[in-house]
C-alpha positions as CSV (number, residue, x, y, z in Angstrom):
1,M,94.2,78.5,11.2
2,S,95.9,77.9,8.2
3,D,96.4,74.4,7.5
4,G,92.3,73.8,9.1
5,L,90.4,76.4,7.2
6,V,92.5,75.7,3.7
7,E,91.1,72.2,4.5
8,A,87.3,73.1,5.1
9,S,84.8,73.4,2.3
10,A,83.8,75.9,0.5
11,T,80.4,75.7,1.8
12,E,81.8,76.3,5.0
13,V,83.9,78.7,4.6
14,H,80.9,80.9,2.7
15,R,79.2,79.8,6.2
16,L,82.0,81.1,8.5
17,L,82.0,84.3,6.2
18,L,78.5,85.5,7.3
19,A,78.7,84.3,10.8
20,R,81.2,87.1,10.9
21,E,83.5,84.6,12.8
22,I,87.0,84.6,9.5
23,T,86.9,87.5,7.3
24,P,87.9,88.1,3.7
25,G,91.2,88.8,5.3
26,D,91.5,85.6,7.2
27,C,90.8,83.1,3.9
28,L,93.4,85.3,1.6
29,D,96.0,84.8,4.6
30,A,95.6,80.8,4.3
31,L,95.6,80.6,0.9
32,A,98.9,82.9,0.9
33,A,100.1,79.7,3.5
34,R,99.3,77.0,1.9
35,I,99.9,78.5,-2.1
36,A,103.7,79.5,-0.3
37,V,103.8,75.6,0.6
38,A,102.4,73.6,-2.0
39,E,103.1,76.0,-5.4
40,P,106.9,75.3,-5.9
41,A,106.1,71.3,-5.7
42,V,102.8,71.9,-8.2
43,N,102.9,75.2,-10.1
44,A,98.9,75.5,-10.2
45,L,98.7,79.0,-9.7
46,P,102.3,81.4,-10.9
47,T,100.7,84.7,-11.1
48,L,99.4,86.2,-7.6
49,C,97.6,89.5,-7.0
50,F,97.1,89.0,-3.5
51,E,97.7,93.2,-2.8
52,R,94.7,93.8,-5.6
53,A,92.6,91.0,-3.2
54,R,93.1,92.6,-0.4
55,E,92.2,95.7,-1.5
56,H,88.8,94.1,-2.3
57,A,88.6,92.2,0.8
58,A,89.1,95.8,3.3
59,R,86.1,97.1,0.7
60,L,83.8,93.7,1.9
61,D,85.3,93.6,5.3
62,A,83.2,97.1,5.9
63,L,80.3,95.2,5.2
64,A,77.5,93.2,6.5
65,P,77.8,90.5,5.3
66,E,74.7,89.9,3.8
67,A,75.7,93.4,1.6
68,R,78.9,91.8,-0.4
69,G,77.1,89.3,-2.1
70,L,76.3,86.0,-2.0
71,L,79.8,84.6,-2.0
72,A,80.5,87.3,0.5
73,G,84.0,87.9,0.4
74,L,85.0,84.0,-0.5
75,P,88.1,83.1,-2.3
76,V,88.1,82.2,-6.4
77,A,91.2,81.8,-8.7
78,I,90.2,82.6,-12.0
79,K,91.9,80.7,-14.8
80,D,94.3,82.4,-17.6
81,L,92.6,82.3,-20.3
82,T,90.3,84.9,-18.7
83,E,90.9,88.5,-18.5
84,V,91.3,90.2,-15.0
85,E,91.4,94.2,-15.1
86,G,94.8,94.8,-14.1
87,V,96.0,91.4,-13.3
88,R,98.6,90.2,-16.0
89,T,97.4,88.1,-18.5
90,T,99.0,85.1,-20.5
91,F,96.5,83.0,-22.1
92,G,99.6,80.8,-21.6
93,S,101.8,82.2,-24.5
94,R,104.8,84.4,-24.9
95,V,102.8,86.4,-27.3
96,H,100.9,87.5,-24.9
97,E,103.6,87.9,-21.5
98,H,103.3,90.7,-20.7
99,H,99.5,91.3,-21.7
100,V,98.5,93.1,-18.5
101,P,94.6,93.5,-19.8
102,E,92.8,97.0,-18.3
103,G,89.3,95.9,-18.2
104,S,87.6,92.7,-16.7
105,D,86.1,89.6,-18.5
106,L,82.0,90.0,-18.3
107,L,82.2,86.8,-16.0
108,V,84.8,88.3,-13.8
109,E,82.7,91.2,-12.8
110,T,80.1,89.0,-11.5
111,L,81.6,87.1,-9.2
112,E,83.3,90.6,-8.2
113,A,80.1,92.4,-8.2
114,R,78.6,88.2,-6.1
115,G,81.3,88.9,-3.2
116,G,84.0,86.9,-5.2
117,I,88.0,88.1,-5.0
118,V,90.3,87.0,-7.7
119,Y,93.5,86.3,-5.6
120,A,95.5,84.1,-8.6
121,K,95.1,83.0,-11.9
122,S,95.8,79.7,-12.7
123,N,97.7,77.7,-15.2
124,T,96.9,76.5,-18.4
125,P,98.2,75.2,-21.9
126,E,98.9,78.3,-24.5
127,F,95.0,79.6,-25.8
128,G,93.6,75.9,-24.0
129,A,94.4,74.0,-26.5
130,G,95.7,70.1,-25.3
131,G,94.5,68.7,-22.0
132,I,97.6,68.4,-20.6
133,T,98.9,71.9,-18.5
134,F,102.3,73.1,-20.4
135,N,103.3,76.5,-21.8
136,D,106.0,78.5,-22.5
137,V,105.8,81.0,-20.1
138,F,105.1,79.3,-17.4
139,G,105.8,75.7,-17.4
140,E,103.7,72.6,-16.3
141,T,101.3,72.2,-13.8
142,V,101.8,68.9,-11.9
143,N,99.4,66.7,-10.6
144,P,98.9,67.2,-6.9
145,R,97.7,63.2,-6.0
146,A,100.2,61.7,-8.3
147,P,103.7,62.3,-7.7
148,G,104.8,62.7,-11.6
149,R,101.5,62.7,-13.7
150,T,99.8,65.6,-15.4
151,A,97.3,67.4,-13.8
152,G,95.8,67.4,-17.0
153,G,94.3,70.7,-18.9
154,S,93.5,73.1,-19.7
155,S,91.7,73.9,-17.0
156,G,94.9,71.8,-15.0
157,G,96.2,74.7,-12.8
158,A,92.8,75.6,-11.3
159,A,91.8,71.8,-10.5
160,A,95.5,71.2,-9.1
161,A,94.7,74.0,-7.3
162,L,91.7,72.8,-5.5
163,A,93.4,69.1,-5.2
164,C,95.7,70.3,-3.2
165,G,93.9,73.0,-1.2
166,S,95.6,76.6,-2.8
167,A,91.8,77.0,-3.9
168,W,88.3,76.5,-2.6
169,L,87.0,77.8,-6.1
170,A,88.2,78.0,-9.2
171,Q,86.8,79.1,-12.5
172,G,87.8,77.0,-15.7
173,S,86.5,76.8,-19.0
174,D,85.8,73.7,-21.5
175,L,85.8,73.0,-24.9
176,A,87.6,69.1,-25.5
177,G,87.1,68.2,-21.5
178,S,89.2,71.1,-20.3
179,L,86.6,71.1,-17.1
180,R,86.3,67.5,-16.6
181,T,89.9,65.7,-17.9
182,P,91.4,67.4,-15.1
183,A,88.7,67.4,-12.5
184,S,89.0,63.9,-13.6
185,F,92.9,63.4,-13.2
186,C,93.0,65.9,-9.7
187,G,90.0,64.3,-8.0
188,V,87.9,67.5,-8.3
189,A,84.5,68.4,-9.7
190,S,83.1,70.0,-12.2
191,L,80.3,71.6,-14.4
192,R,80.2,72.1,-18.0
193,P,76.7,73.6,-18.5
194,S,74.3,73.9,-21.3
195,P,75.7,76.5,-23.2
196,G,74.8,80.2,-22.5
197,L,73.6,79.5,-18.9
198,I,76.8,81.3,-18.0
199,R,77.7,84.7,-19.2
200,S,81.3,85.4,-20.3
201,G,83.3,87.2,-23.2
202,P,83.2,89.9,-25.2
203,S,84.3,86.8,-27.6
204,A,85.1,86.5,-30.2
205,L,82.6,83.7,-31.3
206,P,80.3,84.2,-28.6
207,F,77.7,82.5,-29.8
208,E,78.5,79.1,-30.9
209,P,78.0,76.4,-28.3
210,L,81.1,74.4,-28.2
211,A,83.3,76.5,-26.0
212,Q,81.6,76.9,-22.6
213,E,83.1,78.3,-18.8
214,G,82.0,76.6,-15.6
215,P,83.1,75.8,-12.2
216,M,85.1,73.8,-10.2
217,A,85.1,72.6,-6.8
218,R,86.3,69.8,-4.3
219,D,82.2,68.3,-4.1
220,V,79.1,68.7,-5.3
221,A,77.9,71.2,-2.5
222,D,81.1,73.7,-3.0
223,L,80.0,73.5,-7.2
224,A,76.6,74.5,-7.0
225,L,77.4,77.3,-4.7
226,F,80.4,78.4,-7.2
227,A,77.7,77.9,-10.1
228,D,75.1,79.9,-8.6
229,A,77.5,82.6,-8.0
230,M,77.9,82.5,-12.2
231,T,74.3,82.0,-13.1
232,D,71.2,84.6,-11.7
233,G,73.0,84.8,-7.5
234,G,69.9,82.9,-6.7
235,R,69.9,79.2,-4.7
236,R,68.7,77.2,-7.5
237,F,72.0,75.0,-7.8
238,R,72.2,74.6,-3.9
239,D,68.8,73.8,-3.5
240,A,69.4,71.3,-6.1
241,A,72.6,69.2,-4.3
242,A,70.7,69.9,-1.0
243,R,68.1,67.1,-2.2
244,P,70.2,64.1,-3.1
245,R,68.6,61.8,-5.1
246,A,69.2,58.3,-7.1
247,P,68.0,58.0,-10.5
248,T,65.0,55.9,-11.6
249,R,67.0,55.5,-15.3
250,L,70.1,55.6,-15.3
251,A,72.3,54.6,-19.2
252,F,76.3,53.7,-19.1
253,S,78.6,54.0,-21.6
254,A,82.3,52.8,-21.4
255,D,82.9,54.5,-24.8
256,L,80.6,56.1,-26.1
257,G,80.9,54.2,-29.0
258,I,83.0,56.4,-30.4
259,T,86.1,55.7,-29.0
260,R,88.5,53.3,-26.3
261,C,88.8,53.3,-22.4
262,D,91.5,52.0,-20.0
263,P,89.0,48.7,-19.1
264,E,90.7,50.2,-15.3
265,V,89.0,53.5,-16.0
266,A,85.8,51.6,-17.2
267,G,85.5,49.8,-14.2
268,L,85.6,51.9,-11.7
269,V,82.5,54.3,-14.0
270,R,80.7,51.5,-13.9
271,R,80.7,51.7,-9.8
272,L,77.8,54.4,-10.6
273,A,75.3,51.9,-12.5
274,D,76.1,49.4,-10.3
275,I,75.1,52.1,-6.8
276,A,72.2,53.2,-9.1
277,S,71.0,49.3,-9.3
278,S,71.3,48.9,-5.6
279,A,69.2,52.1,-5.3
280,G,66.3,50.6,-6.9
281,A,67.3,51.9,-11.0
282,A,66.8,51.1,-14.4
283,V,70.3,51.0,-15.8
284,V,71.0,50.6,-19.3
285,E,74.3,50.0,-21.5
286,A,73.7,52.3,-24.4
287,A,74.8,55.7,-25.4
288,P,73.5,58.3,-28.0
289,D,74.2,58.0,-31.6
290,L,77.2,60.1,-32.3
291,A,77.6,59.1,-35.8
292,G,79.9,61.6,-37.3
293,V,81.0,63.3,-34.4
294,H,85.1,63.3,-35.0
295,E,84.7,65.0,-38.6
296,A,82.2,67.2,-37.0
297,F,84.4,68.5,-34.4
298,D,87.7,68.2,-36.1
299,T,85.3,71.0,-38.0
300,L,84.2,73.3,-35.7
301,R,87.6,73.2,-33.8
302,A,89.2,74.5,-36.8
303,V,86.6,77.3,-37.4
304,G,86.8,78.2,-33.5
305,Y,90.6,78.1,-33.7
306,A,91.1,80.7,-37.8
307,V,88.2,82.6,-36.4
308,G,89.7,83.5,-32.1
309,L,93.2,83.4,-33.4
310,G,94.0,83.2,-37.1
311,A,93.5,87.0,-38.0
312,S,95.2,88.8,-34.6
313,L,98.6,86.7,-34.9
314,T,100.9,88.0,-36.9
315,P,102.9,86.0,-38.8
316,A,105.7,87.0,-36.8
317,Q,103.4,86.1,-33.5
318,R,102.8,82.9,-35.1
319,G,106.3,81.6,-34.9
320,L,106.0,82.1,-30.9
321,V,103.0,79.8,-30.6
322,K,103.4,76.3,-30.5
323,P,102.6,74.1,-33.2
324,E,99.3,72.8,-32.1
325,V,98.3,75.9,-32.1
326,A,100.1,77.2,-35.8
327,W,98.2,73.7,-37.1
328,N,94.3,74.3,-35.6
329,I,94.7,78.0,-37.4
330,A,96.3,76.5,-40.2
331,R,93.6,74.3,-40.2
332,G,90.7,76.5,-40.2
333,Q,91.5,78.1,-42.3
334,A,92.3,76.0,-45.4
335,L,88.8,74.5,-44.7
336,T,86.1,75.6,-47.3
337,G,82.0,76.5,-47.3
338,E,80.8,72.6,-47.9
339,E,82.9,71.3,-45.6
340,I,82.0,73.7,-42.4
341,V,78.1,73.5,-43.8
342,A,78.3,69.8,-43.6
343,A,79.8,69.7,-39.4
344,L,77.1,72.6,-38.6
345,R,74.1,70.7,-40.0
346,R,76.0,67.6,-38.2
347,Q,76.1,69.1,-35.0
348,G,72.4,69.1,-35.0
349,E,72.0,65.6,-35.8
350,I,73.8,64.9,-32.9
351,H,72.2,67.3,-30.5
352,N,69.0,66.3,-31.1
353,R,70.0,62.9,-31.5
354,A,70.9,63.3,-28.1
355,A,68.3,65.1,-26.4
356,A,66.0,62.5,-28.2
357,F,68.0,59.7,-25.8
358,M,68.3,61.6,-22.7
359,A,63.9,61.2,-23.1
360,G,64.4,58.5,-22.0
361,V,67.1,58.6,-19.5
362,D,68.0,60.5,-16.1
363,V,71.2,61.0,-16.7
364,L,74.2,59.4,-19.1
365,V,77.7,57.9,-16.8
366,C,80.3,57.5,-18.4
367,P,84.4,58.1,-18.2
368,A,85.5,62.0,-18.4
369,A,88.6,60.8,-19.4
370,A,89.2,57.3,-20.9
371,V,92.8,56.8,-19.4
372,P,94.0,57.4,-15.5
373,P,96.8,60.7,-15.4
374,P,99.3,60.2,-18.2
375,P,102.9,61.1,-17.0
376,A,104.3,64.4,-16.7
377,G,106.2,66.1,-19.5
378,I,104.3,64.6,-22.5
379,R,102.5,66.9,-25.0
380,Y,99.6,64.2,-25.4
381,P,99.6,60.4,-25.2
382,G,100.7,59.3,-28.5
383,H,102.7,62.1,-29.6
384,A,106.5,60.9,-30.4
385,D,108.9,63.6,-31.7
386,G,109.3,64.1,-35.6
387,V,105.9,63.0,-36.4
388,P,103.2,65.0,-37.9
389,I,101.3,66.3,-35.4
390,P,98.1,64.3,-36.0
391,D,94.4,64.9,-34.3
392,Y,96.7,66.1,-30.4
393,Y,92.9,66.5,-29.4
394,R,91.9,62.8,-29.8
395,W,92.5,61.0,-26.7
396,L,89.8,63.2,-25.4
397,A,87.3,61.9,-27.7
398,I,84.5,60.3,-24.9
399,A,85.1,64.2,-23.8
400,Y,84.5,66.3,-26.7
401,G,82.0,63.8,-27.7
402,I,79.3,65.0,-25.3
403,T,80.4,68.7,-26.2
404,M,78.8,68.4,-29.2
405,T,75.2,67.3,-27.7
406,A,75.7,70.7,-25.8
407,L,74.3,68.7,-22.9
408,P,75.3,70.1,-19.8
409,V,77.4,67.7,-17.8
410,I,79.0,67.4,-13.8
411,T,82.9,65.4,-13.2
412,I,82.7,64.0,-10.2
413,P,85.2,61.4,-8.5
414,V,84.6,57.8,-8.5
415,G,87.8,56.2,-6.7
416,M,91.6,55.8,-7.4
417,T,93.4,52.7,-9.3
418,A,95.3,50.3,-8.3
419,A,98.1,52.5,-8.6
420,G,96.7,55.6,-6.8
421,L,95.4,57.6,-10.1
422,P,92.1,59.5,-10.2
423,V,89.7,58.5,-12.3
424,G,86.5,60.8,-12.8
425,A,82.6,60.0,-14.1
426,Q,80.6,62.4,-15.8
427,L,77.1,63.0,-15.8
428,V,75.4,63.3,-18.7
429,G,72.0,65.3,-17.9
430,R,69.0,66.6,-19.7
431,P,69.1,69.6,-22.4
432,W,69.1,72.8,-19.5
433,G,69.3,69.7,-16.8
434,E,71.4,71.4,-14.3
435,A,69.5,71.4,-10.9
436,A,68.9,67.7,-11.4
437,L,71.8,66.4,-12.5
438,F,73.1,68.5,-9.0
439,E,70.7,66.7,-7.2
440,M,71.7,63.0,-8.7
441,A,76.3,63.8,-8.3
442,R,75.4,64.6,-4.2
443,F,73.3,60.8,-3.6
444,F,75.9,59.2,-5.6
445,Q,79.3,61.3,-4.4
446,E,77.7,60.2,-0.9
447,A,76.8,57.1,-1.8
448,L,80.9,57.2,-2.6
449,G,82.0,58.1,-0.3
450,W,84.8,60.2,-1.8
451,N,87.4,62.5,0.9
452,A,87.2,65.8,-0.6
453,R,89.8,67.0,1.3
454,P,92.8,68.3,-0.7
455,V,95.6,66.5,-0.1
456,M,99.7,68.0,0.1
457,P,101.4,68.2,-3.0
458,K,103.4,64.1,-3.2
459,V,106.6,64.8,-4.9
460,A,108.0,62.2,-7.4
461,A,110.4,60.2,-6.5
């Protein structure tokens, strides 16, 4: 039953749990069997906590399914940037290589209270820095669908686990595309929510809008289930995903006017505009005015690193972190008040212009990543040994440009390149427009016919 169960959708497994046709323990058994086969090839879930998970499963199994909480005993994977009580949490850094937290993040507490069972921590780059998942504690996560390619980052372990059947639901987080880039590269779905929709913490910056927690899943219905569990525990997003509808007005942009995009990627994403047009939608090629987005994002990202890590790392610890992290901390600490004020003002202008733009369309469609999955083993596209660190996240502009708008985004797979590499699209909605996004995302998913079943990891030749 293990292979069949892990290949089923989270929604189907959830139904089986509610019907008592399977137990939470059965789910854990199926995942353990899949992980044993897949994990050596992908390195997605380097920390497992099955003993803790089985104790939780036994407690839930003693309850009627409707009394277990929304998830009813469905296992969930948690990113290694998010603390889980009693489970090794390293943040991908040698600084915290042996850290075992005494308490859980608020989001983990919420998920466990709603019947989610934590069984694994997913791999991430050090402190979540960068769009490729590798670190000096656990090594690199590779792409189950594309041999020799990266899974992306920083929620790369989460996306890879979903793609290879080692997870039904996986929590992630996103500052510059950390939910969206790996979803695109691994052929899965994600939601970057409106700021404040999903509660987490404690955090050094609890009110800043750039970094957000969010759900990842294999398809839109599963994503909606997990989004409901992360938010109010109701049926808002599941109900929305159950009523697919085409947009009436769609804007398409291959580059948001701020970056370059691989032509094959752009062509695959443009399929959504063609589908919408065939369904009667008015389609325009346009994007919000994102003038000044690079400078503003650079500054606010650096502020976050200075606040979150600058004071917490000793001089000796700074020598342990990767150079990109040390560079970003130093950049933040060198900022002037005038630079920070200017960036905050520009951020507000970008949000206001984007919100006004979205008043004229139902959805903005653009690539989730401007390139197909890069080769495994690189630090970031454009990096060269011996060259001083440039803006190592600049290749993620298609994602962080949307971050700066504070608009919600669902990422879905749209197809494969001629070389067999997955490509995903961002569906950007109106402010607080998650429910409408789920309706449209389900429509596009059905129109595309994407096969969301997991794959056994492919091994590079």
